[in-house]
ZAPA-268272 format. One record per residue (C-alpha): residue in three letters; residue number from 1; x, y, z. Coordinates in pm, whole numbers, plus 32768, in hexadecimal, padded with zeros to 4 digits. Layout:
BEGIN
<rec residuo="ALA" num="NUM" x="X" y="Y" z="Z"/>
...
This chain:
BEGIN
<rec residuo="UNK" num="1" x="F251" y="DF0E" z="1ACB"/>
<rec residuo="UNK" num="2" x="F23C" y="E07A" z="1A67"/>
<rec residuo="UNK" num="3" x="F238" y="E184" z="1B72"/>
<rec residuo="UNK" num="4" x="F1E6" y="E2F4" z="1B61"/>
<rec residuo="UNK" num="5" x="F304" y="E3E8" z="1B42"/>
<rec residuo="UNK" num="6" x="F3EC" y="E410" z="1C71"/>
<rec residuo="UNK" num="7" x="F38B" y="E527" z="1D5C"/>
<rec residuo="UNK" num="8" x="F45A" y="E61D" z="1E21"/>
<rec residuo="UNK" num="9" x="F36D" y="E6A0" z="1F2A"/>
<rec residuo="UNK" num="10" x="F214" y="E719" z="1F83"/>
<rec residuo="UNK" num="11" x="F142" y="E73D" z="20B9"/>
<rec residuo="UNK" num="12" x="F019" y="E66D" z="2048"/>
<rec residuo="UNK" num="13" x="F0DF" y="E52E" z="2006"/>
<rec residuo="UNK" num="14" x="F0C2" y="E417" z="2104"/>
<rec residuo="UNK" num="15" x="F1BA" y="E308" z="215C"/>
<rec residuo="UNK" num="16" x="F14C" y="E19E" z="214A"/>
<rec residuo="UNK" num="17" x="F13C" y="E180" z="22C6"/>
<rec residuo="UNK" num="18" x="F04A" y="E2A2" z="22E0"/>
<rec residuo="UNK" num="19" x="EF6F" y="E213" z="21CB"/>
<rec residuo="UNK" num="20" x="EF75" y="E0C4" z="227C"/>
<rec residuo="UNK" num="21" x="EEF5" y="E16A" z="23BA"/>
<rec residuo="UNK" num="22" x="EDEB" y="E238" z="230A"/>
<rec residuo="UNK" num="23" x="ED5F" y="E117" z="2240"/>
<rec residuo="UNK" num="24" x="ED97" y="E016" z="2354"/>
<rec residuo="UNK" num="25" x="EE51" y="DF17" z="2282"/>
<rec residuo="UNK" num="26" x="EFB4" y="DE99" z="22BB"/>
<rec residuo="UNK" num="27" x="F0D2" y="DF2C" z="21F3"/>
<rec residuo="UNK" num="28" x="F118" y="DDDA" z="2154"/>
<rec residuo="UNK" num="29" x="EFB1" y="DDD3" z="20D4"/>
<rec residuo="UNK" num="30" x="EFDE" y="DF23" z="2026"/>
<rec residuo="UNK" num="31" x="F11B" y="DE9D" z="1F81"/>
<rec residuo="UNK" num="32" x="F063" y="DD60" z="1F1B"/>
<rec residuo="UNK" num="33" x="EF41" y="DE1F" z="1E84"/>
<rec residuo="UNK" num="34" x="F038" y="DEF3" z="1DC1"/>
<rec residuo="UNK" num="35" x="F0D9" y="DDB7" z="1D37"/>
<rec residuo="UNK" num="36" x="EF98" y="DCFA" z="1CDD"/>
<rec residuo="UNK" num="37" x="EED6" y="DE29" z="1C5C"/>
<rec residuo="UNK" num="38" x="EFD1" y="DEBC" z="1B66"/>
<rec residuo="UNK" num="39" x="EF5A" y="DFF7" z="1ABC"/>
<rec residuo="UNK" num="40" x="EE54" y="E02E" z="1BCA"/>
<rec residuo="UNK" num="41" x="EF15" y="E075" z="1D09"/>
<rec residuo="UNK" num="42" x="F048" y="E13E" z="1CA9"/>
<rec residuo="UNK" num="43" x="F0DA" y="E20E" z="1DC4"/>
<rec residuo="UNK" num="44" x="F1D4" y="E31E" z="1D77"/>
<rec residuo="UNK" num="45" x="F341" y="E2D1" z="1DC0"/>
<rec residuo="UNK" num="46" x="F456" y="E3A2" z="1E53"/>
<rec residuo="UNK" num="47" x="F5AB" y="E39D" z="1DAF"/>
<rec residuo="UNK" num="48" x="F609" y="E29B" z="1EB4"/>
<rec residuo="UNK" num="49" x="F4E3" y="E1BE" z="1E51"/>
<rec residuo="UNK" num="50" x="F405" y="E1FF" z="1F80"/>
<rec residuo="UNK" num="51" x="F28F" y="E1FE" z="1F44"/>
<rec residuo="UNK" num="52" x="F1C8" y="E33E" z="1F6B"/>
<rec residuo="UNK" num="53" x="F051" y="E353" z="1F4A"/>
<rec residuo="UNK" num="54" x="EF99" y="E486" z="1ECD"/>
<rec residuo="UNK" num="55" x="EE25" y="E4BA" z="1F0F"/>
<rec residuo="UNK" num="56" x="EDC0" y="E412" z="1DC9"/>
<rec residuo="UNK" num="57" x="EE8B" y="E2DA" z="1E16"/>
<rec residuo="UNK" num="58" x="EE06" y="E2D7" z="1F7A"/>
<rec residuo="UNK" num="59" x="ECA4" y="E2D0" z="1EEF"/>
<rec residuo="UNK" num="60" x="ED06" y="E1A7" z="1E15"/>
<rec residuo="UNK" num="61" x="ED80" y="E0F1" z="1F4D"/>
<rec residuo="UNK" num="62" x="EC37" y="E137" z="2000"/>
<rec residuo="UNK" num="63" x="EB74" y="E0B9" z="1ECF"/>
<rec residuo="UNK" num="64" x="EC42" y="DF78" z="1EBB"/>
<rec residuo="UNK" num="65" x="EC05" y="DF37" z="202C"/>
<rec residuo="UNK" num="66" x="EA91" y="DF79" z="2004"/>
<rec residuo="UNK" num="67" x="EA74" y="DE86" z="1EE2"/>
<rec residuo="UNK" num="68" x="EB3F" y="DD76" z="1F8C"/>
<rec residuo="UNK" num="69" x="EACB" y="DD8E" z="20F5"/>
<rec residuo="UNK" num="70" x="E96A" y="DE1B" z="20E7"/>
<rec residuo="UNK" num="71" x="E8E8" y="DDA9" z="1F96"/>
<rec residuo="UNK" num="72" x="E9AB" y="DC61" z="1FA0"/>
<rec residuo="UNK" num="73" x="EA3A" y="DC71" z="1E3F"/>
<rec residuo="UNK" num="74" x="EB67" y="DB9F" z="1DDF"/>
<rec residuo="UNK" num="75" x="ECA5" y="DC48" z="1D67"/>
<rec residuo="UNK" num="76" x="EC41" y="DBF1" z="1C02"/>
<rec residuo="UNK" num="77" x="EAF1" y="DC9A" z="1C3E"/>
<rec residuo="UNK" num="78" x="EB99" y="DDCC" z="1CD2"/>
<rec residuo="UNK" num="79" x="EC82" y="DDDE" z="1BA6"/>
<rec residuo="UNK" num="80" x="EB5C" y="DDCB" z="1AB2"/>
<rec residuo="UNK" num="81" x="EA8B" y="DED0" z="1B6A"/>
<rec residuo="UNK" num="82" x="EBAB" y="DFC2" z="1B99"/>
<rec residuo="UNK" num="83" x="EC0F" y="DFA7" z="1A2C"/>
<rec residuo="UNK" num="84" x="EAA8" y="DFF1" z="19C6"/>
<rec residuo="UNK" num="85" x="EA9A" y="E11B" z="1AB1"/>
<rec residuo="UNK" num="86" x="EBDB" y="E1A8" z="1A19"/>
<rec residuo="UNK" num="87" x="EB33" y="E1C4" z="18C3"/>
């Protein structure tokens, strides 16, 4: 799975625990979504491999949650919609 370039710092980047709290989904769910939605949810990585989320990636997480939990789409449906929205 391809990841964005490693990052070195920045004030607007959030750790996975903070994103988990903001979006109200467990950390393991964020990791799962990253694995099953390749090319859609791609957090930045530190040199040590830790995930960091910028505002754009945070919005992707919110959109995935909306489609899954509120609109009741399957993961396949989320993948299709998100790929269409990327175009």
